[in-house]
matplotlib code that plots the C-alpha trace (Angstrom):
import matplotlib.pyplot as plt

x = [0.0, 1.5, 2.4, 0.5, 1.8, -0.9, 0.3, -0.7, 1.3, -0.6, -0.1, 1.5, 4.1, 4.9, 5.3, 7.6, 9.7, 9.9, 11.0, 13.8, 14.9, 15.3, 17.7, 19.6, 17.7, 15.4, 12.5, 11.4, 13.4, 10.8, 12.3, 10.2, 10.5, 7.3, 7.5, 6.9, 4.5, 6.5, 5.8, 6.1, 7.9, 6.1, 7.7, 4.4, 1.0, 0.5, -1.7, -5.4, -6.8, -3.4, -3.1, -1.4, -1.3, 2.0, 2.6, 5.8, 7.5, 10.0, 13.1, 16.4, 15.9, 12.9, 15.3, 14.8, 11.1, 11.7, 14.1, 11.7, 9.2, 11.4, 13.4, 10.3, 10.9, 7.3, 6.3, 8.6, 6.9, 3.5, 2.3, 0.6, 1.6, 0.4, 2.8, 0.9, 2.9, 2.5, 3.9, 4.4, 4.5, 1.6, -0.7, 0.5, -0.4, -4.0, -4.2, -2.6, -5.0, -8.1, -6.7, -6.8, -3.1, -1.8, 1.7, 4.0, 6.9, 6.1, 8.4, 9.1, 7.4, 5.0, 2.3, 2.7, 2.9, -0.4, -2.0, -1.0, -2.4, -5.7, -5.9, -4.8, -3.5, -0.3, 2.4, 6.1, 7.3, 10.8, 13.4, 12.8, 15.9, 18.2, 21.6, 24.7, 28.5, 29.3, 25.6, 23.8, 21.7, 20.2, 22.7, 23.4, 24.9, 26.6, 26.4, 29.7, 30.6, 30.2, 32.3, 35.2, 32.8, 30.5, 32.9, 31.2, 27.5, 27.8, 28.6, 25.0, 23.8, 21.8, 22.1, 19.2, 18.8, 16.6, 14.7, 12.2, 8.7, 7.9, 8.4, 10.4, 13.5, 15.5, 13.8, 14.6, 18.3, 18.8, 17.0, 19.2, 22.3, 21.2, 20.4, 23.8, 25.5, 23.5, 21.2, 17.5, 15.5, 15.5, 19.2, 18.7, 16.4, 14.6, 13.3, 10.6, 11.1, 10.4, 13.5, 12.3, 13.0, 16.2, 18.7, 16.8, 17.1, 20.8, 21.4, 19.4, 21.2, 18.0, 19.5, 22.9, 22.7, 20.1, 19.2, 18.4, 18.1, 19.8, 19.8, 19.6, 23.0, 24.7, 22.9, 24.0, 27.6, 27.4, 26.0, 28.6, 26.1, 26.8, 29.1, 28.1, 29.0, 27.5, 25.6, 22.8, 25.1, 27.3, 24.4, 21.9, 23.7, 21.6, 18.5, 15.6, 14.1, 11.4, 9.9, 7.9, 4.4, 1.3, -2.3, -4.3, -6.4, -3.3, -1.7, -4.5, -3.1, 0.2, 1.5, 0.9, 2.8, 5.6, 5.9, 6.0, 8.8, 10.7, 10.6, 11.5, 14.5, 15.8, 15.6, 17.5, 20.3, 20.7, 20.4, 22.9, 26.0, 24.8, 23.2, 26.2, 28.0, 25.8, 24.5, 21.5, 20.5, 21.1, 19.0, 16.0, 16.3, 16.7, 13.6, 11.4, 12.9, 13.7, 17.1, 20.0, 22.4, 25.4, 23.6, 22.6, 26.3, 27.3, 24.7, 25.6, 24.5, 21.4, 21.2, 18.5, 19.0, 19.3, 17.6, 14.7, 15.5, 14.1, 15.5, 12.5, 14.5, 15.5, 11.9, 11.1, 13.8, 12.3, 8.8, 10.2, 12.0, 8.9, 6.9, 9.5, 9.4, 5.6, 5.0, 3.0, 0.9, 1.3, 3.4, 2.0, 3.3, 5.3, 5.3, 2.2, 3.4, 6.0, 5.8, 9.1, 7.6, 7.3, 11.0, 11.7, 9.6, 11.5, 14.8, 13.7, 13.7, 16.5, 18.9, 20.5, 23.4]
y = [0.0, 3.4, 6.0, 9.0, 12.5, 15.2, 18.4, 21.6, 24.3, 27.3, 28.3, 31.6, 29.8, 27.5, 30.3, 32.1, 29.0, 28.4, 32.0, 31.9, 28.5, 29.9, 32.4, 29.6, 30.0, 27.3, 29.0, 27.7, 24.8, 22.9, 23.8, 23.2, 19.5, 17.6, 15.3, 11.8, 9.1, 6.6, 2.9, 0.9, -2.4, -5.7, -7.1, -7.7, -6.0, -2.9, -3.2, -2.9, 0.5, 2.0, 4.5, 7.6, 11.1, 12.7, 16.4, 17.6, 20.6, 19.8, 20.8, 19.1, 18.6, 16.4, 13.9, 11.3, 11.2, 10.8, 8.0, 6.3, 6.3, 5.4, 2.8, 1.1, 1.7, 2.6, -0.6, -2.6, -1.1, -2.2, 1.2, 2.5, 6.2, 9.1, 12.0, 15.3, 18.3, 21.8, 25.2, 26.2, 24.9, 27.1, 25.3, 22.0, 23.0, 23.5, 20.0, 18.5, 20.5, 19.1, 15.6, 15.6, 14.9, 12.2, 13.6, 16.2, 18.5, 21.4, 24.4, 25.8, 29.1, 31.7, 30.1, 26.8, 28.5, 30.4, 27.1, 25.5, 28.6, 28.1, 24.5, 22.8, 19.4, 18.8, 16.8, 16.6, 13.0, 13.2, 15.7, 17.1, 19.3, 21.4, 23.0, 21.1, 21.7, 21.3, 21.0, 24.3, 24.8, 28.2, 31.0, 34.6, 35.4, 38.6, 39.9, 39.1, 42.7, 43.6, 40.9, 43.3, 45.9, 43.8, 42.1, 42.3, 42.3, 46.0, 46.6, 45.8, 49.2, 50.9, 47.9, 46.2, 42.9, 40.0, 38.8, 36.3, 36.3, 37.4, 34.6, 32.4, 30.5, 33.1, 36.0, 34.4, 34.0, 37.5, 39.2, 37.3, 38.4, 42.0, 41.7, 40.1, 43.1, 45.9, 46.4, 46.2, 46.0, 49.8, 49.8, 48.2, 48.4, 45.1, 43.4, 40.8, 38.2, 34.5, 32.4, 31.8, 35.4, 36.1, 35.2, 37.3, 40.2, 39.6, 39.3, 42.5, 44.3, 45.1, 43.1, 43.5, 40.7, 38.1, 35.3, 32.2, 28.4, 25.9, 25.2, 28.9, 29.8, 27.1, 28.3, 31.9, 30.8, 28.8, 31.7, 34.0, 36.5, 36.0, 34.3, 32.3, 34.4, 33.2, 30.1, 29.8, 27.6, 30.6, 32.8, 30.5, 27.2, 24.1, 25.9, 23.4, 24.2, 21.6, 18.4, 15.5, 16.3, 14.1, 15.0, 14.2, 11.7, 9.9, 9.6, 7.4, 4.5, 4.3, 1.2, 3.0, 6.2, 4.1, 2.3, 5.7, 7.0, 3.8, 4.1, 7.8, 7.2, 4.6, 7.4, 9.8, 7.3, 6.8, 10.6, 12.0, 10.4, 10.4, 13.7, 15.3, 12.4, 9.2, 9.0, 7.0, 9.5, 12.5, 10.9, 10.5, 14.0, 15.5, 13.7, 15.0, 18.5, 19.4, 20.7, 19.8, 17.1, 19.5, 22.0, 19.3, 18.3, 21.9, 22.8, 23.0, 19.6, 19.3, 17.5, 15.7, 13.5, 9.8, 8.8, 11.2, 13.4, 17.0, 20.0, 21.2, 23.9, 25.5, 25.7, 27.2, 29.9, 30.5, 31.0, 33.4, 35.4, 35.8, 36.9, 39.6, 40.7, 41.0, 38.5, 36.2, 37.5, 34.7, 31.6, 28.2, 25.3, 23.0, 19.8, 18.4, 19.3, 16.6, 12.8, 11.0, 7.6, 6.8, 7.4, 5.3, 2.5, 2.9, 2.6, -0.8, -2.0, 0.0, 0.5, 3.7, 5.4]
z = [0.0, -0.9, 1.6, 0.1, -0.2, -0.1, -1.7, 0.1, -1.7, -3.1, -6.7, -5.6, -3.4, -6.3, -8.8, -6.3, -5.9, -9.6, -10.3, -7.8, -8.9, -12.4, -10.8, -9.0, -5.8, -4.5, -2.7, 0.6, 1.7, -0.3, -3.6, -6.6, -7.2, -6.7, -3.7, -5.0, -4.0, -1.9, -1.7, 1.5, 1.5, 1.2, 4.3, 6.0, 6.3, 8.5, 11.5, 10.5, 11.2, 12.0, 9.1, 10.4, 8.8, 9.6, 8.7, 7.3, 5.7, 3.0, 4.9, 5.1, 8.9, 8.1, 6.5, 9.3, 8.5, 4.8, 5.5, 7.9, 5.0, 2.1, 3.9, 5.2, 8.9, 9.3, 7.6, 9.7, 12.8, 11.4, 10.4, 7.3, 6.9, 4.9, 4.7, 4.4, 3.1, 4.7, 3.9, 7.5, 11.0, 12.0, 9.5, 10.9, 14.5, 13.4, 12.0, 15.1, 17.4, 15.6, 15.4, 11.6, 11.8, 14.1, 14.3, 12.7, 13.2, 15.5, 16.1, 19.5, 18.7, 20.0, 17.8, 19.7, 23.1, 22.2, 21.2, 24.4, 26.3, 24.5, 25.8, 22.5, 23.4, 21.3, 23.0, 22.1, 22.0, 20.4, 19.3, 15.9, 15.7, 17.9, 17.8, 18.8, 18.5, 14.8, 13.9, 13.5, 10.3, 11.4, 10.9, 10.0, 6.5, 5.4, 1.8, 0.0, -0.7, 3.0, 4.6, 5.3, 6.7, 8.9, 11.3, 14.7, 15.7, 16.5, 12.8, 12.2, 13.4, 10.7, 8.4, 6.6, 8.5, 7.4, 10.5, 8.9, 10.3, 13.9, 16.3, 14.0, 15.0, 13.0, 14.7, 18.1, 17.1, 15.7, 18.6, 21.0, 19.0, 19.4, 23.1, 23.8, 22.1, 23.8, 20.8, 19.9, 16.8, 16.8, 16.0, 12.6, 9.6, 10.2, 7.0, 7.4, 4.6, 4.5, 4.0, 0.4, -0.5, 1.5, -1.3, -3.8, -1.3, -0.9, -4.6, -5.2, -2.4, -0.5, 2.4, 4.0, 6.5, 7.2, 9.5, 7.4, 7.7, 5.5, 2.6, 1.9, 3.4, 1.3, -1.8, -1.1, -0.8, -3.9, -5.8, -4.4, -3.0, 0.8, 3.3, 6.3, 9.4, 12.7, 13.6, 16.1, 18.2, 18.7, 19.7, 21.5, 22.1, 22.1, 20.8, 20.7, 17.3, 16.9, 18.2, 16.9, 18.2, 18.4, 18.7, 21.9, 19.9, 18.5, 22.0, 23.2, 21.1, 22.9, 21.0, 17.7, 18.8, 20.3, 16.9, 15.1, 17.4, 16.9, 13.2, 13.3, 15.5, 13.1, 10.5, 12.8, 13.3, 9.6, 8.8, 11.3, 9.9, 6.3, 5.7, 4.1, 2.5, 2.1, -1.5, -0.4, 2.3, 0.1, -2.7, -0.4, 1.1, -2.4, -3.7, -0.9, -0.4, -4.0, -2.8, -5.1, -3.8, -4.1, -1.8, 0.7, 0.9, 1.4, 4.0, 7.7, 9.2, 11.4, 14.7, 16.6, 19.6, 18.4, 21.6, 21.1, 24.1, 24.3, 26.1, 28.0, 29.8, 26.6, 25.4, 28.8, 28.1, 24.7, 26.1, 28.8, 26.0, 23.9, 27.0, 27.7, 24.1, 24.2, 21.5, 23.8, 26.7, 29.1, 29.9, 30.3, 32.4, 30.2, 32.2, 30.6, 27.0, 26.8, 27.0, 26.8, 27.5, 23.8, 23.2, 26.3, 24.8, 21.4, 23.2, 24.6, 21.0, 19.5, 22.5, 23.5, 21.6]

ax = plt.figure().add_subplot(projection="3d")
ax.plot(x, y, z, "-o")
ax.set_aspect("equal")
plt.show()
């Protein structure tokens, strides 16, 4: 039975991506290549009635999910999976909140904090991406003609700085960079652009510096329009970027969620060492993300805990930061928003690394 891929990309988003791809820039980490229908292995039938809809955004960091699908780890765990494509994490949170999605990637963001504050039951069950030494795929780039001018964070004063959307991981990183250097958003000309448009802004010199996620930094360097400058690991070490989240409805079938996390962690353990060099891993990530293999190899590597662990304290720090910044109006207790028991069950099968 095929694992289905439901496309959710608007015509406008597709045209934007196609236009930038023609200029050598793949828009959105999704690129423009169509995500294919994937077939599960024939190693045995999935459990009856166990079909799961899992949301994804076509980013490099979602590689473990793509591998779990294409290399039949879901099938091995007795699951029939439908991967559902989204343009943003905010859209995915809605599906998780209603139960339309069983699972998906959720960013640690004001949108999620607000959803929790409204009583939406979405629970993190495994690490979906974080910073780690040598692994930081969210970073700041400087336009190539300014690399001898912008040498320190204080050189950003008066510059046009790409901040991405309010409340994004990039926004969080750049605001922290300002705060650590005695600056605020008032000290720069902040430009709110999605990652898909950053390289066009750098190429057109409407941006001087920008926070951006991979693969856009790698693309910018390949095109010669910008240089990688600072990583999130240098600014906010260990930043918990995302988690694998499950809906309240899905969590009631504990065996099913444990099977999902087991398959996902198998994907993580294959992805981590192979993301920049293994042809088989790169081929799968390329097929689902549309990002060219040479860019995947050049991108700063991502990290997620191969044992599924989440840094709750870092998410607590992020929530407190957004409360201080006035982006959210109240903090919520986080203890009930995480359930590590599924990762623990997966480790009974996989062992700890």
